C-alpha positions as CSV (number, residue, x, y, z in Angstrom):
1,M,59.5,61.5,-124.4
2,G,63.3,61.9,-123.9
3,E,64.9,64.7,-122.0
4,V,66.4,67.5,-124.2
5,A,70.2,67.6,-123.8
6,N,71.7,70.7,-122.4
7,S,73.7,72.8,-124.9
8,A,76.8,74.9,-124.4
9,I,78.8,77.5,-126.3
10,T,82.5,77.9,-125.7
11,G,84.6,81.0,-126.2
12,I,88.2,80.0,-125.2
13,R,91.3,81.0,-127.1
14,D,93.6,78.2,-125.7
15,P,92.8,75.1,-127.9
16,E,93.9,72.6,-125.3
17,R,91.6,74.1,-122.6
18,E,88.7,74.5,-125.0
19,G,89.2,70.9,-126.2
20,F,89.2,69.6,-122.7
21,I,86.0,71.4,-121.8
22,A,84.1,70.6,-125.0
23,S,85.0,66.9,-124.9
24,T,84.2,66.5,-121.2
25,L,80.8,68.1,-121.6
26,F,80.1,66.1,-124.8
27,S,80.9,62.9,-122.9
28,Q,78.2,63.8,-120.3
29,G,75.5,64.3,-122.9
30,W,75.9,68.1,-123.6
31,N,75.5,69.5,-127.1
32,I,78.3,72.0,-128.1
33,T,76.4,74.3,-130.4
34,L,79.3,76.8,-131.1
35,R,83.1,76.8,-130.5
36,A,83.7,80.5,-131.0
37,L,87.1,82.0,-131.9
38,D,86.0,85.6,-130.9
39,F,83.1,87.2,-129.1
40,D,81.4,88.5,-132.3
41,Q,80.5,84.9,-133.2
42,I,78.8,84.4,-129.9
43,D,77.0,87.8,-130.0
44,Q,75.6,87.0,-133.5
45,L,74.2,83.7,-132.4
46,C,72.8,84.9,-129.1
47,S,71.2,87.9,-130.8
48,K,68.7,85.5,-132.3
49,E,65.8,84.6,-130.1
50,A,66.1,81.0,-128.8
51,A,63.7,79.1,-126.6
52,D,66.5,77.2,-124.8
53,K,69.4,79.3,-123.6
54,A,72.7,77.6,-124.0
55,T,75.2,77.8,-121.2
56,I,78.1,80.0,-122.3
57,I,81.7,79.2,-121.2
58,L,84.2,82.0,-121.7
59,A,87.8,82.8,-121.0
60,T,88.8,86.3,-120.1
61,D,91.3,86.6,-122.9
62,L,88.7,85.9,-125.7
63,E,89.0,88.5,-128.4
64,G,86.3,91.2,-128.2
65,L,85.1,90.1,-124.7
66,T,84.3,92.9,-122.2
67,P,82.5,93.1,-118.9
68,A,79.7,94.9,-120.6
69,A,79.3,92.1,-123.1
70,I,79.0,89.5,-120.3
71,A,76.4,91.7,-118.5
72,E,74.4,91.9,-121.8
73,L,74.4,88.1,-122.2
74,K,73.2,87.6,-118.6
75,S,70.5,90.2,-119.1
76,R,69.2,88.1,-122.1
77,G,69.0,85.0,-119.8
78,Y,72.1,83.2,-120.7
79,P,74.0,81.3,-118.0
80,V,77.7,82.4,-118.2
81,F,80.8,80.7,-116.7
82,L,83.9,82.9,-116.8
83,F,87.4,81.5,-116.5
84,A,90.8,83.2,-116.3
85,P,94.0,81.5,-117.2
86,K,96.1,80.9,-114.1
87,D,99.1,82.8,-115.4
88,S,97.1,85.7,-116.7
89,T,97.5,89.3,-115.4
90,P,94.7,90.8,-113.2
91,S,91.8,92.0,-115.3
92,S,88.6,94.0,-114.9
93,F,86.4,90.8,-115.1
94,A,84.8,90.3,-111.7
95,G,84.0,86.8,-110.6
96,A,86.4,85.0,-113.0
97,Q,87.5,81.6,-111.7
98,E,90.6,79.5,-112.5
99,F,90.1,76.8,-115.1
100,P,89.1,73.4,-113.7
101,T,91.9,70.9,-114.0
102,T,89.9,67.7,-113.9
103,A,86.8,66.4,-115.6
104,L,85.0,65.9,-112.3
105,E,85.8,69.4,-111.2
106,L,84.4,70.8,-114.4
107,I,81.3,68.6,-114.4
108,S,80.6,69.4,-110.7
109,L,80.8,73.1,-111.5
110,M,78.4,72.9,-114.4
111,R,76.0,70.9,-112.4
112,G,75.9,73.4,-109.5
113,S,72.8,75.5,-109.2
114,L,72.7,78.2,-111.8
115,R,70.2,80.0,-109.6
116,A,72.7,80.4,-106.8
117,P,76.3,80.9,-108.1
118,M,77.5,82.4,-104.9
119,L,76.8,79.1,-103.1
120,R,79.2,77.3,-105.5
121,A,82.0,79.6,-104.4
122,Q,81.2,79.1,-100.8
123,A,81.2,75.4,-101.1
124,Q,84.6,75.4,-102.9
125,S,86.2,77.4,-100.1
126,A,84.6,75.6,-97.2
127,S,86.9,73.4,-95.1
128,A,84.9,70.1,-95.0
129,R,85.1,68.1,-91.8
130,A,81.9,66.0,-92.1
131,H,81.8,62.6,-93.7
132,T,78.7,62.9,-95.9
133,I,76.5,59.9,-96.8
134,A,73.6,60.3,-99.3
135,L,71.0,57.5,-99.4
136,A,68.8,56.9,-102.5
137,A,66.6,54.1,-103.6
138,S,66.1,52.6,-107.0
139,A,62.4,52.0,-106.3
140,G,59.8,53.1,-103.8
141,S,59.4,51.5,-100.4
142,S,63.0,50.3,-100.2
143,G,63.6,51.6,-96.7
144,C,65.7,54.7,-97.7
145,T,64.2,57.0,-95.0
146,L,64.1,54.3,-92.4
147,T,67.8,53.6,-93.0
148,A,68.8,57.3,-93.0
149,I,67.0,58.0,-89.7
150,N,68.5,55.0,-87.9
151,L,72.0,55.3,-89.3
152,A,72.1,59.0,-88.2
153,T,70.7,57.9,-84.8
154,E,73.4,55.3,-84.3
155,L,76.2,57.7,-85.3
156,S,74.8,60.2,-82.7
157,L,74.8,57.5,-80.1
158,L,78.5,57.0,-80.7
159,G,79.1,60.6,-79.8
160,K,79.4,62.0,-83.3
161,R,77.7,65.3,-84.1
162,T,75.3,64.2,-86.9
163,L,73.0,66.2,-89.2
164,L,70.0,64.3,-90.7
165,V,68.7,65.9,-93.9
166,D,65.4,65.2,-95.5
167,A,66.0,65.9,-99.2
168,H,63.1,63.7,-100.5
169,A,61.6,66.4,-102.7
170,Q,58.3,64.6,-103.6
171,A,57.5,63.0,-100.3
172,P,59.4,64.3,-97.2
173,A,58.7,62.1,-94.3
174,I,61.4,62.5,-91.6
175,S,59.6,65.3,-89.7
176,S,56.4,63.1,-89.5
177,L,58.2,59.9,-88.6
178,L,60.1,61.6,-85.8
179,G,57.4,64.1,-84.7
180,Q,59.8,66.9,-85.6
181,R,57.6,69.5,-87.5
182,G,60.3,72.1,-86.8
183,L,62.4,70.6,-89.5
184,R,60.2,72.2,-92.1
185,A,60.1,75.7,-90.6
186,S,63.4,76.3,-88.9
187,V,65.9,78.7,-90.4
188,R,68.6,76.7,-88.6
189,H,68.5,72.9,-88.1
190,P,66.8,72.1,-84.8
191,Q,68.2,69.5,-82.4
192,I,66.3,66.2,-82.3
193,S,68.3,64.4,-79.6
194,E,71.8,64.4,-78.1
195,N,74.3,64.8,-80.9
196,L,71.6,64.6,-83.6
197,W,70.2,67.6,-85.5
198,G,67.8,67.7,-88.5
199,M,66.7,69.8,-91.5
200,E,64.4,69.5,-94.5
201,I,65.3,70.9,-97.9
202,S,62.3,72.7,-99.5
203,Q,61.6,74.6,-102.6
204,A,60.6,77.7,-100.7
205,N,63.9,77.9,-98.8
206,L,66.2,76.2,-101.4
207,E,69.0,78.7,-101.4
208,S,69.2,79.1,-97.6
209,D,68.9,75.3,-97.2
210,L,71.8,74.7,-99.6
211,G,73.7,77.3,-97.7
212,Q,73.1,75.4,-94.5
213,L,74.4,72.3,-96.1
214,H,77.6,74.1,-97.1
215,S,78.1,75.4,-93.6
216,A,77.3,72.0,-92.0
217,R,80.3,70.4,-93.7
218,S,82.5,72.2,-91.3
219,E,80.2,72.0,-88.3
220,F,79.3,68.3,-88.1
221,D,81.1,65.0,-88.0
222,F,78.6,63.2,-90.2
223,I,75.8,64.4,-92.6
224,V,73.2,61.8,-93.6
225,I,71.0,62.8,-96.5
226,D,67.8,61.0,-97.5
227,L,67.4,61.6,-101.3
228,G,64.4,59.2,-101.7
229,T,63.8,57.4,-105.0
230,L,66.4,58.2,-107.7
231,R,65.6,57.9,-111.4
232,N,66.7,59.4,-114.7
233,I,70.2,60.3,-113.5
234,A,71.2,62.2,-116.6
235,A,68.1,64.5,-116.5
236,Q,68.6,65.2,-112.8
237,L,72.3,66.1,-113.2
238,T,71.8,68.4,-116.2
239,G,68.4,69.7,-115.4
240,K,67.4,72.9,-113.7
241,R,64.4,71.7,-111.6
242,W,64.6,72.4,-107.9
243,E,63.9,68.8,-107.1
244,S,67.3,67.8,-108.5
245,E,69.4,70.3,-106.4
246,A,70.0,68.0,-103.4
247,F,71.2,65.1,-105.7
248,I,73.4,67.5,-107.7
249,W,74.9,68.8,-104.4
250,S,75.4,65.2,-103.2
251,S,77.0,64.1,-106.5
252,T,79.6,66.9,-106.0
253,Y,80.2,66.9,-102.2
254,A,79.1,63.6,-100.6
255,D,81.7,61.0,-99.7
256,E,79.4,58.0,-100.2
257,L,76.2,57.3,-102.1
258,W,74.2,54.4,-100.7
259,L,71.9,52.8,-103.3
260,L,69.1,50.8,-101.6
261,S,67.2,48.1,-103.4
262,K,65.1,45.2,-102.3
263,G,66.0,41.8,-103.7
264,D,62.9,41.1,-105.8
265,Q,63.1,41.0,-109.5
266,L,61.4,44.3,-110.3
267,S,63.5,46.2,-107.8
268,L,66.7,44.7,-109.1
269,E,65.7,45.6,-112.7
270,R,65.3,49.2,-111.7
271,L,68.6,49.0,-109.8
272,R,70.3,47.8,-112.9
273,E,68.8,50.7,-114.9
274,L,70.1,53.2,-112.3
275,L,73.5,51.6,-112.3
276,R,73.7,51.9,-116.1
277,E,73.0,55.6,-115.9
278,L,75.5,56.1,-113.1
279,S,78.2,54.4,-115.1
280,Q,77.7,57.1,-117.8
281,N,77.9,60.1,-115.5
282,S,80.8,61.1,-113.3
283,I,80.1,61.7,-109.6
284,K,82.3,62.2,-106.6
285,P,80.9,59.8,-104.0
286,A,81.9,56.2,-103.7
287,I,79.0,53.8,-104.4
288,V,77.8,51.5,-101.7
289,G,75.2,48.8,-102.5
290,V,72.6,48.2,-99.9
291,Q,70.3,45.2,-100.2
292,S,67.4,46.2,-98.0
293,M,64.7,44.0,-96.3
294,R,66.7,40.9,-96.9
295,T,64.8,37.8,-95.7
296,P,66.8,35.8,-93.1
297,G,67.9,32.4,-94.2
298,K,70.5,30.8,-96.3
299,K,73.1,33.2,-97.5
300,N,74.0,33.4,-101.2
301,S,70.5,32.7,-102.3
302,P,69.7,33.3,-106.0
303,L,68.3,36.8,-105.1
304,D,71.4,37.6,-103.1
305,Q,73.6,36.5,-106.0
306,S,71.5,38.6,-108.4
307,F,71.9,41.7,-106.2
308,T,75.6,41.2,-105.9
309,Q,76.0,40.6,-109.7
310,S,73.9,43.8,-110.4
311,M,76.2,45.9,-108.2
312,S,79.4,44.4,-109.5
313,A,78.8,46.3,-112.8
314,I,79.8,49.5,-111.2
315,K,82.5,48.2,-108.7
316,P,81.0,49.4,-105.5
317,A,83.2,50.4,-102.5
318,R,81.3,47.7,-100.5
319,V,77.9,45.9,-100.3
320,I,75.7,45.8,-97.3
321,A,72.7,43.6,-96.4
322,L,70.0,44.9,-94.1
323,P,67.6,42.4,-92.7
324,V,63.8,42.8,-92.8
325,D,62.4,43.6,-89.3
326,S,58.7,44.5,-89.9
327,R,57.6,44.4,-86.3
328,S,60.2,46.8,-85.0
329,V,59.8,49.1,-87.9
330,L,56.1,49.4,-87.5
331,R,56.5,50.0,-83.8
332,A,59.1,52.7,-84.4
333,E,56.7,54.4,-86.9
334,S,53.8,54.3,-84.6
335,E,55.8,55.7,-81.7
336,R,57.6,58.2,-83.9
337,S,61.0,57.1,-82.7
338,S,64.1,55.2,-83.7
339,L,64.7,51.5,-83.7
340,Y,67.1,52.0,-80.8
341,E,64.3,53.5,-78.7
342,V,61.7,50.8,-79.4
343,N,63.9,47.7,-79.5
344,E,67.6,48.1,-79.2
345,R,68.0,44.3,-79.5
346,S,66.3,44.0,-82.9
347,H,68.4,42.5,-85.6
348,L,68.1,45.5,-88.0
349,R,69.0,47.9,-85.2
350,R,72.1,45.9,-84.3
351,C,73.1,45.7,-87.9
352,L,73.0,49.5,-88.4
353,A,74.8,50.0,-85.1
354,E,77.6,47.8,-86.4
355,I,77.8,49.7,-89.6
356,A,77.9,53.0,-87.7
357,G,80.8,51.6,-85.6
358,Q,82.7,50.7,-88.8
359,L,82.2,54.2,-90.2
360,I,83.8,55.9,-87.2
361,S,86.7,53.5,-86.8
């Protein structure tokens, strides 16, 4: 059964701004159920009981709009976004923001957690220093967590303050793989090793965890986020389930999104589905294709070519191939450590070390 599209109501006097907002949301799969010319139209529609509460987007100069009216809408359970024209005189509307000027700015704002609006404002004002990399897989067992752990380790070995984030909602694993149970309980991210810290995003501490991520952008050189398996992009970007929050955050603030896939036919088919969805949804990070567990041998094999062709549909920033290294990986898992600690000469470890070096150069 398909995901029900999000719906929105606009109440904006300026036809150009209203047209920009309505058309942008429509292009991202939103239904615009009412384009009101005054607040009475909105009030009449919202007075009727509705199972699904539309998101209401208002301008402070809408005829009939008052702070009390906005408070009433919120009390009925309607999410409200309030914008003020840049050249407008100061008004009594608290929390009004300037109109977004680009489609990505608007989409990112709408995707932000409706449960924690103050976090959006904090993120907008934070001065970001960290280079943020989110990793996601098109199918399970693609090496997403393994790559995140060891990429973060290599960056820390190069002297960069690095935060490793477990945002795999359904199956968090970093704390177990590294023997760091404190990742789940700590209010602040605990230190794993020199220059490397960690944290785990959880449903119970979602708001404070997102707050930590916002702060981390100005505290660290690199942030590496393990998102786990990624499917149904449109539903995640427009949904309100807590499991989607880390991906929504990453789609707005990450610098790179690494998409990992093995080279077998089933994994590649799921990768192509994921890429089709991404091509229809605007996100900030540059896409990096990662062919994981590549079997050593002749380059440009049919599977290599199939992976490259699949990625070319979305014009990735670059494509990376990571070799299979089962022996070193199993040893690292059993010893709860990184590849560097168990076999610094392994092919996979040296490959990730080279990539980390390129990232800081």
